[in-house]
DOZA-35794 format. One line per 10 residues: number of its first residue (from 1); their letters; for each residue x, y, z of C-alpha. Coordinates in Angstrom, 3 decimals, padded with zeros to 6 digits. Last residue first. Example, Ala and Ser with C-alpha at 12.3 -4.5 7.8 and 13.67 -1.06 7.14 Angstrom:
REM residues 2
2) SA) 013.670,-001.060,007.140 ~ 012.300,-004.500,007.800
REM end
This chain:
REM residues 124
124) XXXXXXXXXX) 068.110,-013.277,213.524 ~ 070.612,-012.165,211.042 ~ 068.279,-009.269,209.269 ~ 066.643,-008.309,212.723 ~ 070.205,-007.573,213.778 ~ 070.974,-005.787,211.150 ~ 068.068,-003.961,210.548 ~ 068.082,-002.629,214.170 ~ 071.919,-001.586,213.718 ~ 071.158,000.610,210.122
114) XXXXXXXXXX) 068.476,001.997,212.152 ~ 070.263,002.926,215.660 ~ 073.722,004.558,213.714 ~ 076.477,001.858,212.535 ~ 080.222,002.229,213.593 ~ 081.886,000.894,210.925 ~ 085.514,-000.076,211.350 ~ 088.729,-000.915,209.286 ~ 091.516,-003.577,208.482 ~ 093.828,-002.043,205.919
104) XXXXXXXXXX) 095.801,-003.856,203.595 ~ 093.712,-003.799,200.420 ~ 090.575,-002.383,202.376 ~ 089.409,-004.474,205.012 ~ 086.216,-005.062,207.045 ~ 084.944,-004.984,210.327 ~ 081.032,-004.090,211.482 ~ 080.276,-002.616,214.648 ~ 076.627,-002.718,215.864 ~ 075.685,-000.823,219.386
94) XXXXXXXXXX) 072.343,-003.492,220.236 ~ 069.507,-003.285,223.385 ~ 067.328,-006.808,223.265 ~ 063.892,-006.803,223.946 ~ 063.296,-008.346,220.532 ~ 065.744,-005.950,218.626 ~ 066.270,-002.465,220.545 ~ 069.109,-000.295,218.299 ~ 071.152,001.578,221.242 ~ 072.212,004.665,219.653
84) XXXXXXXXXX) 070.810,007.334,221.736 ~ 073.395,005.372,224.457 ~ 076.339,006.720,222.562 ~ 079.340,003.727,222.164 ~ 081.744,005.733,221.565 ~ 084.651,004.235,219.786 ~ 088.593,004.080,220.338 ~ 090.937,002.271,217.484 ~ 093.453,-000.727,217.578 ~ 092.420,-002.352,214.839
74) XXXXXXXXXX) 094.984,-005.978,213.311 ~ 095.271,-007.635,210.282 ~ 097.316,-010.935,210.298 ~ 095.243,-013.571,209.172 ~ 093.777,-015.124,212.055 ~ 092.255,-011.637,212.850 ~ 093.190,-008.981,215.921 ~ 090.691,-006.534,216.777 ~ 091.588,-003.551,219.224 ~ 088.806,-001.356,220.751
64) XXXXXXXXXX) 089.416,001.156,223.655 ~ 086.224,002.212,224.760 ~ 084.182,005.478,224.838 ~ 080.798,005.381,226.606 ~ 078.211,002.809,226.860 ~ 078.620,-000.851,228.588 ~ 079.493,-003.538,227.435 ~ 077.748,-006.977,226.377 ~ 078.816,-009.419,223.788 ~ 077.373,-010.081,220.310
54) XXXXXXXXXX) 078.982,-012.382,217.786 ~ 078.762,-012.282,213.632 ~ 080.371,-014.033,210.757 ~ 082.559,-013.759,207.318 ~ 085.058,-015.875,209.383 ~ 084.294,-016.244,213.334 ~ 083.650,-013.250,215.757 ~ 085.438,-013.643,218.772 ~ 084.898,-012.284,221.915 ~ 085.807,-009.440,224.681
44) XXXXXXXXXX) 089.345,-009.908,225.741 ~ 089.763,-007.536,228.366 ~ 092.480,-004.372,227.096 ~ 089.702,-001.457,227.246 ~ 087.856,-003.779,224.841 ~ 089.352,-007.258,223.170 ~ 088.183,-008.374,219.995 ~ 088.927,-011.353,218.010 ~ 088.665,-011.906,214.550 ~ 088.030,-015.663,212.671
34) XXXXXXXXXX) 088.856,-015.535,209.223 ~ 087.673,-014.226,205.482 ~ 087.123,-010.773,206.981 ~ 083.694,-009.128,206.362 ~ 082.932,-009.529,210.316 ~ 080.007,-008.263,212.445 ~ 080.582,-007.680,215.643 ~ 077.123,-006.709,218.033 ~ 078.056,-004.992,221.044 ~ 074.832,-005.616,223.690
24) XXXXXXXXXX) 073.765,-003.379,225.854 ~ 074.823,-001.858,228.914 ~ 074.302,001.939,229.909 ~ 076.777,004.063,231.666 ~ 076.529,006.102,234.317 ~ 077.557,009.061,234.218 ~ 080.352,010.591,231.519 ~ 082.891,013.738,232.651 ~ 085.297,011.276,233.919 ~ 085.219,008.842,231.372
14) XXXXXXXXXX) 085.107,011.302,228.444 ~ 088.232,013.014,229.986 ~ 090.210,009.203,229.405 ~ 088.576,008.252,226.269 ~ 089.872,012.341,224.863 ~ 093.448,011.039,224.930 ~ 093.226,008.170,222.912 ~ 093.215,010.222,219.842 ~ 089.342,009.152,217.713 ~ 088.394,007.654,215.354
4) XXXX) 084.735,006.702,214.436 ~ 082.861,005.985,211.051 ~ 079.078,006.390,211.226 ~ 076.662,004.791,208.584
REM end
């Protein structure tokens, strides 16, 4: 598993040097006991049920992600969706992000290709 945390400044720099980004599904997996609402680059993306999953189409590259929960947790950070880490499951391609809490802090884990493939296959 890979935890990704970057400062906001590199996002603009990465966007300028990146070529066309591949599209895939962002597979959100939440361990929280209440629904979470995901925004990417300022645009609402999806809601994930309590202790559940959901997926939405995104492009690769660096993105600002903002996840809020109905019970008051919030996470704002930059994630980098690397095209080489897309997991292929039944003809669709996925990046997987898991959301959990520890104490009073929400955190995310961006899974590598193999872990993501196993997660999506187990859920299908």
